[in-house]
VEXLO-773993 format. One record per atom (N, C-alpha, C): x, y, z; atom name; residue in one letter; residue number from 1. Coordinates in steps of 0.05 Angstrom, whole numbers, plus 32768, in hexadecimal, padded with zeros to 4 digits. Example, Ala and Ser with C-alpha at 12.3 -4.5 7.8 and 13.67 -1.06 7.14 Angstrom:
NODE    c1    c2    c3  atom  type  seq
NODE  8108  7F8E  809C     N     A    1
NODE  80F6  7FA6  809C    CA     A    1
NODE  8108  7FBE  809C     C     A    1
NODE  8101  7FD3  808E     N     S    2
NODE  8111  7FEB  808F    CA     S    2
NODE  8102  8001  809D     C     S    2
END
This chain:
NODE    c1    c2    c3  atom  type  seq
NODE  82E7  7E39  7ECD     N     M    1
NODE  82E5  7E45  7EE6    CA     M    1
NODE  8300  7E40  7EF8     C     M    1
NODE  830D  7E55  7F02     N     C    2
NODE  831D  7E41  7F1A    CA     C    2
NODE  831F  7E3D  7F30     C     C    2
NODE  8335  7E22  7F36     N     S    3
NODE  8329  7E0E  7F4B    CA     S    3
NODE  8330  7E1F  7F63     C     S    3
NODE  8329  7E1F  7F79     N     K    4
NODE  832B  7E24  7F96    CA     K    4
NODE  8340  7E1C  7FA7     C     K    4
NODE  8351  7E24  7FAE     N     Q    5
NODE  8372  7E21  7FB5    CA     Q    5
NODE  8361  7E13  7FDB     C     Q    5
NODE  8374  7E02  7FE3     N     I    6
NODE  836F  7DF6  8003    CA     I    6
NODE  8380  7DFE  800D     C     I    6
NODE  8375  7E0A  801D     N     S    7
NODE  837F  7E0B  803B    CA     S    7
NODE  837C  7E08  8057     C     S    7
NODE  8392  7DF4  805B     N     N    8
NODE  8386  7DDF  8075    CA     N    8
NODE  8374  7DCF  8079     C     N    8
NODE  8361  7DD8  8063     N     A    9
NODE  834B  7DBB  806B    CA     A    9
NODE  8334  7DC7  8051     C     A    9
NODE  8328  7DB8  804C     N     E   10
NODE  8316  7DBB  8032    CA     E   10
NODE  8302  7DCE  802A     C     E   10
NODE  8300  7DEC  8026     N     Y   11
NODE  82E7  7DF6  8024    CA     Y   11
NODE  82DD  7DF7  800A     C     Y   11
NODE  82CB  7DEF  8009     N     S   12
NODE  82BF  7DFA  7FEB    CA     S   12
NODE  82A8  7E11  7FF0     C     S   12
NODE  82AD  7E18  7FD3     N     S   13
NODE  82B0  7E3C  7FCE    CA     S   13
NODE  828B  7E36  7FCF     C     S   13
NODE  8281  7E24  7FBD     N     S   14
NODE  8266  7E20  7FB1    CA     S   14
NODE  8253  7E16  7FCF     C     S   14
NODE  825C  7E07  7FE3     N     R   15
NODE  824D  7E00  7FFC    CA     R   15
NODE  824F  7E22  8011     C     R   15
NODE  8264  7E2B  8008     N     L   16
NODE  8268  7E4C  8016    CA     L   16
NODE  8259  7E5A  8010     C     L   16
NODE  8258  7E60  7FF6     N     E   17
NODE  8243  7E79  7FE8    CA     E   17
NODE  8226  7E6A  7FEC     C     E   17
NODE  821E  7E48  7FEE     N     A   18
NODE  8201  7E40  7FF0    CA     A   18
NODE  8205  7E4B  8011     C     A   18
NODE  820A  7E49  801D     N     F   19
NODE  8209  7E48  8035    CA     F   19
NODE  81FF  7E6D  803E     C     F   19
NODE  8213  7E85  8039     N     S   20
NODE  820D  7E9A  802D    CA     S   20
NODE  81F5  7EA9  8021     C     S   20
NODE  81EE  7E97  800A     N     D   21
NODE  81E2  7E9C  7FFC    CA     D   21
NODE  81C5  7E9D  8013     C     D   21
NODE  81D4  7E8A  8021     N     G   22
NODE  81AE  7E83  802F    CA     G   22
NODE  81A8  7E89  804A     C     G   22
NODE  81C0  7E96  805E     N     V   23
NODE  81B8  7EAE  806B    CA     V   23
NODE  81B4  7EC1  8061     C     V   23
NODE  81BB  7ECE  8050     N     F   24
NODE  81BC  7EEF  8032    CA     F   24
NODE  8196  7EE9  803B     C     F   24
NODE  818D  7ECC  8032     N     A   25
NODE  8172  7ED4  8020    CA     A   25
NODE  815E  7ECC  8043     C     A   25
NODE  8164  7EBB  8056     N     I   26
NODE  815A  7EBA  8068    CA     I   26
NODE  8155  7EDE  8075     C     I   26
NODE  816A  7EEE  8078     N     A   27
NODE  816A  7EF8  8081    CA     A   27
NODE  815B  7F14  8079     C     A   27
NODE  8160  7F13  805C     N     I   28
NODE  8146  7F24  8043    CA     I   28
NODE  8120  7F1D  804C     C     I   28
NODE  811F  7F02  805B     N     T   29
NODE  810B  7EF6  8052    CA     T   29
NODE  8105  7F02  806A     C     T   29
NODE  8109  7F08  8084     N     L   30
NODE  810B  7F12  809D    CA     L   30
NODE  8106  7F2C  80A1     C     L   30
NODE  8106  7F3F  808A     N     L   31
NODE  8100  7F5A  8093    CA     L   31
NODE  80E3  7F5F  808D     C     L   31
NODE  80D8  7F48  8072     N     V   32
NODE  80BE  7F4F  8078    CA     V   32
NODE  80B0  7F47  8093     C     V   32
NODE  80AF  7F32  80A4     N     L   33
NODE  809F  7F33  80B6    CA     L   33
NODE  80AB  7F5B  80D1     C     L   33
NODE  80B1  7F6A  80C7     N     N   34
NODE  80A7  7F88  80CF    CA     N   34
NODE  809D  7F90  80C8     C     N   34
NODE  8090  7F91  80B0     N     I   35
NODE  8077  7F9D  809E    CA     I   35
NODE  805B  7F90  80B5     C     I   35
NODE  804A  7F9D  80C3     N     Q   36
NODE  8033  7F9B  80D5    CA     Q   36
NODE  801F  7FAC  80D5     C     Q   36
NODE  8000  7F9E  80C7     N     L   37
NODE  7FFF  7FBC  80CF    CA     L   37
NODE  7FF9  7FCF  80E7     C     L   37
NODE  7FEE  7FE7  80EF     N     P   38
NODE  7FF2  7FE8  8107    CA     P   38
NODE  7FDD  7FD7  811C     C     P   38
NODE  7FDF  7FD6  8131     N     E   39
NODE  7FD7  7FC5  8142    CA     E   39
NODE  7FB7  7FCA  8146     C     E   39
NODE  7FAE  7FE7  8142     N     N   40
NODE  7F8D  7FE7  8142    CA     N   40
NODE  7F81  7FE5  8126     C     N   40
NODE  7F91  7FDB  811A     N     A   41
NODE  7F8F  7FD1  80FA    CA     A   41
NODE  7F66  7FCE  80F8     C     A   41
NODE  7F60  7FC8  80FB     N     G   42
NODE  7F47  7FC1  80FA    CA     G   42
NODE  7F2E  7FD8  8106     C     G   42
NODE  7F3E  7FE3  8117     N     K   43
NODE  7F23  7FF8  8116    CA     K   43
NODE  7F1F  800E  811A     C     K   43
NODE  7F45  8011  8108     N     I   44
NODE  7F3D  8030  80F0    CA     I   44
NODE  7F3B  8023  80D4     C     I   44
NODE  7F2E  8037  80C9     N     P   45
NODE  7F33  802F  80A3    CA     P   45
NODE  7F47  8023  809B     C     P   45
NODE  7F49  801A  8087     N     I   46
NODE  7F59  8009  8076    CA     I   46
NODE  7F76  801B  806A     C     I   46
NODE  7F67  8031  805B     N     D   47
NODE  7F7E  8040  804F    CA     D   47
NODE  7F89  804E  806E     C     D   47
NODE  7F80  805A  8077     N     K   48
NODE  7F8F  806E  8094    CA     K   48
NODE  7FA0  8050  809D     C     K   48
NODE  7FA1  8032  80A5     N     A   49
NODE  7FB1  8029  80AA    CA     A   49
NODE  7FC6  8021  8091     C     A   49
NODE  7FB8  801B  807E     N     L   50
NODE  7FD8  801A  8061    CA     L   50
NODE  7FE9  8032  8063     C     L   50
NODE  7FE0  804C  806A     N     L   51
NODE  7FEA  8063  8067    CA     L   51
NODE  7FFF  806D  807F     C     L   51
NODE  7FF4  805A  8098     N     L   52
NODE  8001  8055  80AA    CA     L   52
NODE  8027  803D  80A9     C     L   52
NODE  8013  802C  809C     N     T   53
NODE  802A  8017  8096    CA     T   53
NODE  803F  8021  8076     C     T   53
NODE  8042  8033  806E     N     I   54
NODE  8057  8045  805E    CA     I   54
NODE  8069  8043  8066     C     I   54
NODE  8073  804A  807F     N     P   55
NODE  8089  8050  8088    CA     P   55
NODE  809F  803D  8081     C     P   55
NODE  8090  8022  8093     N     K   56
NODE  8092  8010  809E    CA     K   56
NODE  80A1  7FFA  8081     C     K   56
NODE  8088  8000  8072     N     L   57
NODE  8093  8002  8046    CA     L   57
NODE  80AE  800C  803A     C     L   57
NODE  80AD  8024  8048     N     E   58
NODE  80C7  8032  803D    CA     E   58
NODE  80DD  801D  8051     C     E   58
NODE  80E4  801D  8069     N     I   59
NODE  80F0  8017  8074    CA     I   59
NODE  8101  7FEF  806C     C     I   59
NODE  80F0  7FE7  8063     N     W   60
NODE  80E8  7FC5  8055    CA     W   60
NODE  80FD  7FD3  8039     C     W   60
NODE  80EE  7FDD  8024     N     L   61
NODE  8103  7FE7  800F    CA     L   61
NODE  8125  7FE9  8019     C     L   61
NODE  811D  7FFD  8028     N     I   62
NODE  8141  800E  8027    CA     I   62
NODE  8153  7FF1  8037     C     I   62
NODE  8149  7FE0  8044     N     S   63
NODE  814C  7FC7  804D    CA     S   63
NODE  8156  7FB3  8046     C     S   63
NODE  8144  7FB3  8033     N     F   64
NODE  8142  7F9E  801D    CA     F   64
NODE  815F  7F9E  8003     C     F   64
NODE  8162  7FC1  8005     N     F   65
NODE  816E  7FC1  7FEF    CA     F   65
NODE  818F  7FC5  7FFB     C     F   65
NODE  818C  7FCD  8011     N     I   66
NODE  819F  7FCC  8020    CA     I   66
NODE  81B1  7FA6  8023     C     I   66
NODE  8199  7F99  8025     N     I   67
NODE  819E  7F79  8028    CA     I   67
NODE  81B2  7F67  8010     C     I   67
NODE  819C  7F72  7FFB     N     G   68
NODE  819E  7F6C  7FE1    CA     G   68
NODE  81BE  7F78  7FDF     C     G   68
NODE  81BF  7F91  7FD9     N     G   69
NODE  81DF  7F9C  7FCF    CA     G   69
NODE  81F7  7F82  7FDC     C     G   69
NODE  81F0  7F87  7FF7     N     M   70
NODE  8202  7F79  8002    CA     M   70
NODE  820C  7F58  7FF4     C     M   70
NODE  81F1  7F51  7FED     N     W   71
NODE  81F0  7F30  7FE8    CA     W   71
NODE  81FE  7F38  7FD2     C     W   71
NODE  81FC  7F4E  7FBC     N     I   72
NODE  8209  7F49  7FA0    CA     I   72
NODE  8224  7F52  7FA0     C     I   72
NODE  822C  7F59  7FB0     N     R   73
NODE  8243  7F65  7FC3    CA     R   73
NODE  825B  7F4B  7FC3     C     R   73
NODE  824D  7F3A  7FD0     N     H   74
NODE  824D  7F20  7FE5    CA     H   74
NODE  825B  7F09  7FCA     C     H   74
NODE  8248  7F06  7FBF     N     H   75
NODE  8247  7EF5  7FAA    CA     H   75
NODE  8254  7EFB  7F92     C     H   75
NODE  8266  7F18  7F87     N     K   76
NODE  8274  7F1C  7F77    CA     K   76
NODE  8288  7F17  7F87     C     K   76
NODE  8291  7F1D  7FA2     N     L   77
NODE  82AB  7F13  7FB2    CA     L   77
NODE  82AF  7EF2  7FA9     C     L   77
NODE  829F  7EE7  7FB9     N     I   78
NODE  829B  7ECE  7FB4    CA     I   78
NODE  82AA  7EBD  7F96     C     I   78
NODE  829A  7ECA  7F7E     N     K   79
NODE  82AA  7EC3  7F5A    CA     K   79
NODE  82C6  7ECC  7F62     C     K   79
NODE  82CA  7EE0  7F61     N     Q   80
NODE  82EB  7EF0  7F62    CA     Q   80
NODE  8300  7EE2  7F74     C     Q   80
NODE  82ED  7ED6  7F90     N     I   81
NODE  830A  7EC6  7F9C    CA     I   81
NODE  8326  7EAA  7F93     C     I   81
NODE  832A  7EA3  7F9A     N     T   82
NODE  8342  7E8E  7F8E    CA     T   82
NODE  834B  7E82  7F9D     C     T   82
NODE  8348  7E88  7FB9     N     V   83
NODE  834F  7E73  7FCA    CA     V   83
NODE  833B  7E7E  7FE6     C     V   83
NODE  8335  7E6D  7FF2     N     I   84
NODE  8315  7E6B  800D    CA     I   84
NODE  8338  7E5C  801D     C     I   84
NODE  8334  7E6A  8035     N     D   85
NODE  834C  7E63  8044    CA     D   85
NODE  8336  7E6F  806A     C     D   85
NODE  834E  7E5C  807D     N     E   86
NODE  8339  7E65  8096    CA     E   86
NODE  8336  7E81  809C     C     E   86
NODE  833E  7E8A  808E     N     T   87
NODE  833E  7EAB  809E    CA     T   87
NODE  831E  7EBB  8092     C     T   87
NODE  832C  7EAE  8078     N     F   88
NODE  830B  7EBF  8060    CA     F   88
NODE  82F5  7EB0  8077     C     F   88
NODE  82F3  7E95  8079     N     I   89
NODE  82DB  7E8B  8084    CA     I   89
NODE  82D7  7E9A  80A0     C     I   89
NODE  82E3  7E9B  80A9     N     V   90
NODE  82D7  7EAF  80CA    CA     V   90
NODE  82D1  7ED0  80C5     C     V   90
NODE  82D7  7ED6  80B3     N     L   91
NODE  82CD  7EF2  80A7    CA     L   91
NODE  82B9  7EEF  809E     C     L   91
NODE  82B6  7ED6  8091     N     N   92
NODE  829B  7ED4  807A    CA     N   92
NODE  8285  7ECA  808D     C     N   92
NODE  828F  7EB8  80AB     N     L   93
NODE  8275  7EBE  80BA    CA     L   93
NODE  826F  7ED5  80C5     C     L   93
NODE  8284  7EDB  80D6     N     I   94
NODE  827A  7EFB  80DD    CA     I   94
NODE  826E  7F05  80CE     C     I   94
NODE  8271  7F0B  80B7     N     Y   95
NODE  8260  7F19  80A8    CA     Y   95
NODE  824D  7F17  80A5     C     Y   95
NODE  8243  7EFE  80A3     N     L   96
NODE  8229  7EE4  80A9    CA     L   96
NODE  8216  7EF4  80C7     C     L   96
NODE  8224  7EF4  80D1     N     M   97
NODE  8220  7EF7  80F0    CA     M   97
NODE  8209  7F16  80ED     C     M   97
NODE  8219  7F1C  80EB     N     L   98
NODE  8213  7F3A  80E6    CA     L   98
NODE  81FA  7F31  80D8     C     L   98
NODE  81FD  7F36  80BF     N     V   99
NODE  81E1  7F35  809D    CA     V   99
NODE  81CE  7F29  80B4     C     V   99
NODE  81CD  7F14  80C3     N     T  100
NODE  81B5  7F02  80CE    CA     T  100
NODE  81AF  7F16  80E7     C     T  100
NODE  81B0  7F2E  80F3     N     I  101
NODE  81AC  7F43  80FB    CA     I  101
NODE  81A1  7F5E  80FD     C     I  101
NODE  819B  7F62  80D0     N     T  102
NODE  8195  7F71  80C8    CA     T  102
NODE  817A  7F75  80D2     C     T  102
NODE  8165  7F5D  80CC     N     P  103
NODE  8147  7F5F  80D7    CA     P  103
NODE  814F  7F6D  80EB     C     P  103
NODE  815C  7F69  8104     N     W  104
NODE  8155  7F70  811E    CA     W  104
NODE  815C  7F90  811D     C     W  104
NODE  8172  7F9D  8112     N     L  105
NODE  8172  7FB8  8109    CA     L  105
NODE  8164  7FC2  8105     C     L  105
NODE  8150  7FB3  80E9     N     V  106
NODE  813C  7FBD  80DC    CA     V  106
NODE  8122  7FC4  80F1     C     V  106
NODE  811A  7FB1  8102     N     S  107
NODE  810C  7FB6  810F    CA     S  107
NODE  8113  7FD1  812A     C     S  107
NODE  8126  7FD2  8131     N     V  108
NODE  8130  7FE3  8146    CA     V  108
NODE  811E  8003  813A     C     V  108
NODE  8125  8005  811E     N     V  109
NODE  8128  801F  810E    CA     V  109
NODE  80FD  8021  810F     C     V  109
NODE  80F4  8006  810A     N     V  110
NODE  80D6  8003  80FF    CA     V  110
NODE  80CE  8008  8120     C     V  110
NODE  80D2  8008  8132     N     T  111
NODE  80CA  800A  814C    CA     T  111
NODE  80CD  8024  8154     C     T  111
NODE  80E3  802A  8159     N     Y  112
NODE  80E9  8049  815D    CA     Y  112
NODE  80F3  805C  8144     C     Y  112
NODE  80D9  8059  812F     N     S  113
NODE  80D5  8069  8122    CA     S  113
NODE  80DB  808C  811F     C     S  113
NODE  80E7  8099  811B     N     G  114
NODE  80EC  80B8  8118    CA     G  114
NODE  8103  80BF  812E     C     G  114
NODE  810B  80AA  8140     N     Q  115
NODE  8122  80A6  814F    CA     Q  115
NODE  8140  80A6  8137     C     Q  115
NODE  814D  80BE  8143     N     A  116
NODE  8167  80B5  8140    CA     A  116
NODE  817E  80A5  8142     C     A  116
NODE  8175  80A8  8156     N     M  117
NODE  8189  8093  815D    CA     M  117
NODE  8187  806D  815B     C     M  117
NODE  8163  806D  8153     N     A  118
NODE  8164  8052  8140    CA     A  118
NODE  8169  804A  8127     C     A  118
NODE  8171  8068  8110     N     I  119
NODE  817D  8067  8103    CA     I  119
NODE  819D  8062  8105     C     I  119
NODE  81A8  806D  811E     N     A  120
NODE  81C4  8066  8122    CA     A  120
NODE  81C7  8048  8137     C     A  120
NODE  81B0  803D  8138     N     V  121
NODE  81BF  801A  813A    CA     V  121
NODE  81BC  8019  8128     C     V  121
NODE  81A5  8020  8111     N     F  122
NODE  81B1  800A  8100    CA     F  122
NODE  81C2  800E  80EF     C     F  122
NODE  81C5  8032  80DE     N     S  123
NODE  81E3  802A  80D5    CA     S  123
NODE  81F6  8021  80E2     C     S  123
NODE  81FA  8023  80F3     N     G  124
NODE  8215  8018  8109    CA     G  124
NODE  821A  7FFD  80FD     C     G  124
NODE  8201  7FEC  8101     N     G  125
NODE  8206  7FC8  80F3    CA     G  125
NODE  820C  7FD1  80DD     C     G  125
NODE  81F9  7FDC  80D2     N     I  126
NODE  820F  7FE2  80AF    CA     I  126
NODE  822E  7FE8  80AE     C     I  126
NODE  822D  7FFB  80BC     N     T  127
NODE  824B  8007  80C3    CA     T  127
NODE  8263  7FF2  80C8     C     T  127
NODE  825D  7FE0  80D3     N     I  128
NODE  8270  7FC2  80E4    CA     I  128
NODE  8265  7FB7  80CC     C     I  128
NODE  8251  7FAB  80BA     N     L  129
NODE  8253  7F9D  80A6    CA     L  129
NODE  825C  7FA2  808D     C     L  129
NODE  8269  7FBB  808B     N     G  130
NODE  8273  7FCA  8072    CA     G  130
NODE  828F  7FC9  8078     C     G  130
NODE  829D  7FCB  8093     N     I  131
NODE  82B0  7FCC  8097    CA     I  131
NODE  82C3  7FA6  809A     C     I  131
NODE  82B9  7F93  809E     N     I  132
NODE  82B5  7F7E  809C    CA     I  132
NODE  82BB  7F7D  8084     C     I  132
NODE  82A5  7F84  806C     N     N  133
NODE  82A5  7F74  8056    CA     N  133
NODE  82C8  7F88  8050     C     N  133
NODE  82CB  7FA0  8053     N     L  134
NODE  82E3  7FA8  8043    CA     L  134
NODE  8306  7F9C  8054     C     L  134
NODE  82FD  7F90  8073     N     I  135
NODE  8316  7F81  8073    CA     I  135
NODE  8315  7F64  8065     C     I  135
NODE  82FA  7F64  805D     N     T  136
NODE  8304  7F43  8050    CA     T  136
NODE  8316  7F4E  8037     C     T  136
NODE  82F9  7F60  8020     N     W  137
NODE  8310  7F64  8012    CA     W  137
NODE  8327  7F69  8011     C     W  137
NODE  833A  7F7E  8026     N     I  138
NODE  8352  7F88  8027    CA     I  138
NODE  8364  7F71  8034     C     I  138
NODE  8357  7F53  8043     N     Y  139
NODE  8360  7F47  8043    CA     Y  139
NODE  8368  7F35  8029     C     Y  139
NODE  834C  7F2B  8016     N     L  140
NODE  834F  7F1A  8003    CA     L  140
NODE  8358  7F1E  7FED     C     L  140
NODE  8361  7F3C  7FE3     N     S  141
NODE  836A  7F48  7FD4    CA     S  141
NODE  838C  7F52  7FD8     C     S  141
NODE  8397  7F63  7FED     N     N  142
NODE  83A4  7F6E  7FF1    CA     N  142
NODE  83BC  7F6D  8006     C     N  142
NODE  83AF  7F57  8015     N     I  143
NODE  83C6  7F41  8024    CA     I  143
NODE  83C7  7F21  801E     C     I  143
NODE  83B1  7F1A  8015     N     K  144
NODE  83B4  7F02  8013    CA     K  144
NODE  83BA  7EFD  7FF9     C     K  144
NODE  83B1  7F0C  7FE3     N     H  145
NODE  83AD  7F15  7FC1    CA     H  145
NODE  839C  7EF4  7FBA     C     H  145
NODE  8386  7EED  7FC2     N     Y  146
NODE  837A  7ED4  7FC1    CA     Y  146
NODE  8366  7EDC  7FAB     C     Y  146
NODE  8365  7EF8  7F90     N     I  147
NODE  834B  7F03  7F81    CA     I  147
NODE  835C  7EFF  7F76     C     I  147
NODE  8349  7EE5  7F5F     N     N  148
NODE  8348  7EE6  7F46    CA     N  148
NODE  8369  7EF8  7F2C     C     N  148
NODE  836E  7EF1  7F24     N     S  149
NODE  8382  7EF3  7F1F    CA     S  149
NODE  8387  7F0A  7F05     C     S  149
NODE  8365  7EFE  7EF4     N     K  150
NODE  834E  7F0A  7EDF    CA     K  150
NODE  8349  7F23  7EE9     C     K  150
NODE  8349  7F2A  7F07     N     I  151
NODE  833B  7F43  7F03    CA     I  151
NODE  8346  7F56  7F0F     C     I  151
NODE  8345  7F6B  7EF6     N     S  152
NODE  8352  7F87  7EF0    CA     S  152
NODE  835B  7F99  7F07     C     S  152
NODE  8371  7FA6  7F0D     N     E  153
NODE  837A  7FBB  7F20    CA     E  153
NODE  8362  7FCD  7F21     C     E  153
NODE  8354  7FCB  7F0F     N     Y  154
NODE  8339  7FE6  7F0F    CA     Y  154
NODE  8328  7FDD  7F1E     C     Y  154
NODE  8315  7FCB  7F15     N     E  155
NODE  830A  7FB6  7F25    CA     E  155
NODE  8312  7FB2  7F42     C     E  155
NODE  8328  7FAC  7F4B     N     K  156
NODE  832A  7FB0  7F68    CA     K  156
NODE  8320  7FC7  7F71     C     K  156
NODE  8336  7FE4  7F68     N     K  157
NODE  8325  7FF4  7F71    CA     K  157
NODE  8318  7FFE  7F78     C     K  157
NODE  82FA  7FFD  7F5F     N     L  158
NODE  82E7  8000  7F68    CA     L  158
NODE  82D8  7FED  7F76     C     L  158
NODE  82DB  7FD7  7F7D     N     T  159
NODE  82DE  7FC3  7F95    CA     T  159
NODE  82DD  7FD5  7FAE     C     T  159
NODE  82FB  7FDA  7FB3     N     L  160
NODE  82FF  7FD8  7FD7    CA     L  160
NODE  82F5  7FFA  7FD1     C     L  160
NODE  82EF  8010  7FB6     N     Y  161
NODE  82E7  8026  7FC4    CA     Y  161
NODE  82C1  802A  7FC6     C     Y  161
NODE  82BF  8014  7FB3     N     G  162
NODE  829F  800C  7FC4    CA     G  162
NODE  829C  800F  7FDC     C     G  162
NODE  82A9  7FF7  7FEF     N     N  163
NODE  82A8  7FF0  7FFE    CA     N  163
NODE  82AF  8007  8018     C     N  163
NODE  82BD  801A  8011     N     I  164
NODE  82BE  8027  8023    CA     I  164
NODE  82AB  803D  801C     C     I  164
NODE  82A1  8040  8002     N     I  165
NODE  828D  8060  800A    CA     I  165
NODE  8270  804B  8012     C     I  165
NODE  8277  8032  8010     N     Y  166
NODE  8251  801F  8024    CA     Y  166
NODE  8258  802D  8043     C     Y  166
NODE  8277  8028  804A     N     V  167
NODE  827C  8031  806D    CA     V  167
NODE  826D  804C  8069     C     V  167
NODE  8279  8061  805D     N     F  168
NODE  8273  8085  8058    CA     F  168
NODE  825D  8081  805C     C     F  168
NODE  824D  8072  804C     N     I  169
NODE  822A  807E  8048    CA     I  169
NODE  8219  8074  805F     C     I  169
NODE  822C  805F  806E     N     A  170
NODE  8216  805B  8085    CA     A  170
NODE  821E  8071  809E     C     A  170
NODE  823B  8075  80A1     N     L  171
NODE  823C  8085  80BB    CA     L  171
NODE  8234  80A2  80AD     C     L  171
NODE  8231  80A7  8091     N     I  172
NODE  8224  80C0  808D    CA     I  172
NODE  8209  80C3  809A     C     I  172
NODE  81FD  80B0  8090     N     S  173
NODE  81DD  80A8  809D    CA     S  173
NODE  81D4  80A6  80B6     C     S  173
NODE  81EA  80A5  80C4     N     I  174
NODE  81E4  80A7  80E4    CA     I  174
NODE  81EA  80C9  80EE     C     I  174
NODE  81FA  80D6  80DE     N     I  175
NODE  8201  80F2  80DD    CA     I  175
NODE  81E3  8101  80DA     C     I  175
NODE  81DB  80FA  80C2     N     V  176
NODE  81C6  8106  80AD    CA     V  176
NODE  81AD  80FB  80C5     C     V  176
NODE  81AB  80E3  80C8     N     A  177
NODE  8194  80EB  80DD    CA     A  177
NODE  8192  80FB  80FB     C     A  177
NODE  81A9  8100  8102     N     Y  178
NODE  81A8  8110  8118    CA     Y  178
NODE  81A5  812D  8112     C     Y  178
NODE  81AF  8135  80FA     N     N  179
NODE  81B9  8151  80F6    CA     N  179
NODE  81A0  8159  80DF     C     N  179
NODE  818F  8143  80D4     N     V  180
NODE  818C  8155  80C3    CA     V  180
NODE  8164  8144  80C3     C     V  180
NODE  816B  8127  80BB     N     N  181
NODE  814A  811A  80C3    CA     N  181
NODE  814A  80FF  80BF     C     N  181
NODE  8145  80F4  80CC     N     N  182
NODE  8140  80D6  80CE    CA     N  182
NODE  813B  80C1  80B8     C     N  182
NODE  8128  80D4  80AF     N     S  183
NODE  8123  80BF  8092    CA     S  183
NODE  8130  80CA  807A     C     S  183
NODE  8144  80DC  8085     N     F  184
NODE  8155  80E9  8069    CA     F  184
NODE  8176  80CC  8075     C     F  184
NODE  8176  80CF  808C     N     G  185
NODE  818F  80BC  8090    CA     G  185
NODE  8189  809E  8085     C     G  185
NODE  816F  8095  8085     N     L  186
NODE  8170  8074  806D    CA     L  186
NODE  816C  8086  8057     C     L  186
NODE  8160  8091  8044     N     Y  187
NODE  8163  8096  8030    CA     Y  187
NODE  8187  809D  802C     C     Y  187
NODE  819D  80A4  8042     N     C  188
NODE  81AC  80AB  802E    CA     C  188
NODE  81BD  808C  8023     C     C  188
NODE  81A9  8074  8025     N     Y  189
NODE  81BC  8055  8016    CA     Y  189
NODE  81B1  8054  7FFC     C     Y  189
NODE  81A9  8065  7FF3     N     F  190
NODE  8198  806B  7FD6    CA     F  190
NODE  81B7  8077  7FCA     C     F  190
NODE  81CB  8090  7FDD     N     L  191
NODE  81E0  8096  7FC7    CA     L  191
NODE  81F2  807E  7FC0     C     L  191
NODE  81F2  806A  7FC6     N     N  192
NODE  820C  8054  7FC8    CA     N  192
NODE  820F  8050  7FA2     C     N  192
NODE  81EE  804C  7F93     N     P  193
NODE  81F8  804A  7F7F    CA     P  193
NODE  8202  805C  7F6D     C     P  193
NODE  81F0  8079  7F78     N     I  194
NODE  81F8  8092  7F68    CA     I  194
NODE  8221  8096  7F6A     C     I  194
NODE  8222  8096  7F87     N     I  195
NODE  823B  809B  7F8F    CA     I  195
NODE  8256  8085  7F77     C     I  195
NODE  824C  8069  7F71     N     S  196
NODE  8257  8058  7F69    CA     S  196
NODE  8258  805D  7F4F     C     S  196
NODE  8246  8069  7F4F     N     G  197
NODE  8246  806C  7F27    CA     G  197
NODE  825A  8085  7F21     C     G  197
NODE  8253  809C  7F30     N     V  198
NODE  8271  80AF  7F3A    CA     V  198
NODE  8292  80A2  7F2D     C     V  198
NODE  8293  8093  7F3E     N     L  199
NODE  82A3  808D  7F50    CA     L  199
NODE  82B7  8076  7F33     C     L  199
NODE  82AA  8071  7F23     N     K  200
NODE  82AC  805D  7F0E    CA     K  200
NODE  82AD  8075  7EF2     C     K  200
NODE  82B3  8083  7EF7     N     N  201
NODE  82B2  80A1  7EE6    CA     N  201
NODE  82CC  80B1  7EE5     C     N  201
NODE  82CC  80B2  7F12     N     I  202
NODE  82E2  80B3  7F14    CA     I  202
NODE  8300  80AB  7F03     C     I  202
NODE  82FF  8091  7F18     N     I  203
NODE  830A  807E  7F11    CA     I  203
NODE  830B  8071  7EF5     C     I  203
NODE  8319  8079  7EE6     N     K  204
NODE  8317  8076  7EBA    CA     K  204
NODE  8323  8058  7EBE     C     K  204
NODE  8317  8043  7EB6     N     K  205
NODE  831E  8036  7EA5    CA     K  205
NODE  8338  8034  7E99     C     K  205
NODE  8347  8026  7E9C     N     P  206
NODE  835C  802B  7E89    CA     P  206
NODE  8365  8016  7E6D     C     P  206
NODE  8361  8028  7E55     N     N  207
NODE  836D  801B  7E42    CA     N  207
NODE  8378  8000  7E3B     C     N  207
NODE  8374  7FEF  7E2E     N     Y  208
NODE  838E  7FDA  7E30    CA     Y  208
NODE  8391  7FD7  7E0B     C     Y  208
END
């Protein structure tokens, strides 16, 4: 494993990763608090109460999928970099700050279910997260060249385009929510692995 270079102060990659993982773990755990039975659950049949809870479960599943994807991307990023400097620390803190607000964004969707603006607030937050992640990748790979030299240009392109696609899907989600259906707006996020798979076929891996 390559050693992390030091810039101005001693920054530990293991501590950075542990702290980041902790933030993601708390954020993804708090999502379950949005899954509650209807207030009048005790006065209506259980099957009806459970039926009314399904939309909340759908939102929880989608948001879990989104935050889980963020964690995977972040985990890969930490493993790919060779230098941790103050700028990256700041960008990472901003990113994690936005991750912590994700449960609140989900609560907006749950509370105002059926309203396109709720999806717009949620996807707006995800868009900002994606942009910060994209800026971080560009800073590390193109400006400072802090990415491990063992990472191929092919893999770098996939990561770059993957981050762009993530922002694009979040924006599409808002458009779909306003012009088609708010539920479809949330389902747009399931397009991410599909588009990423197509992207791998478009960007052909070079033969060495």
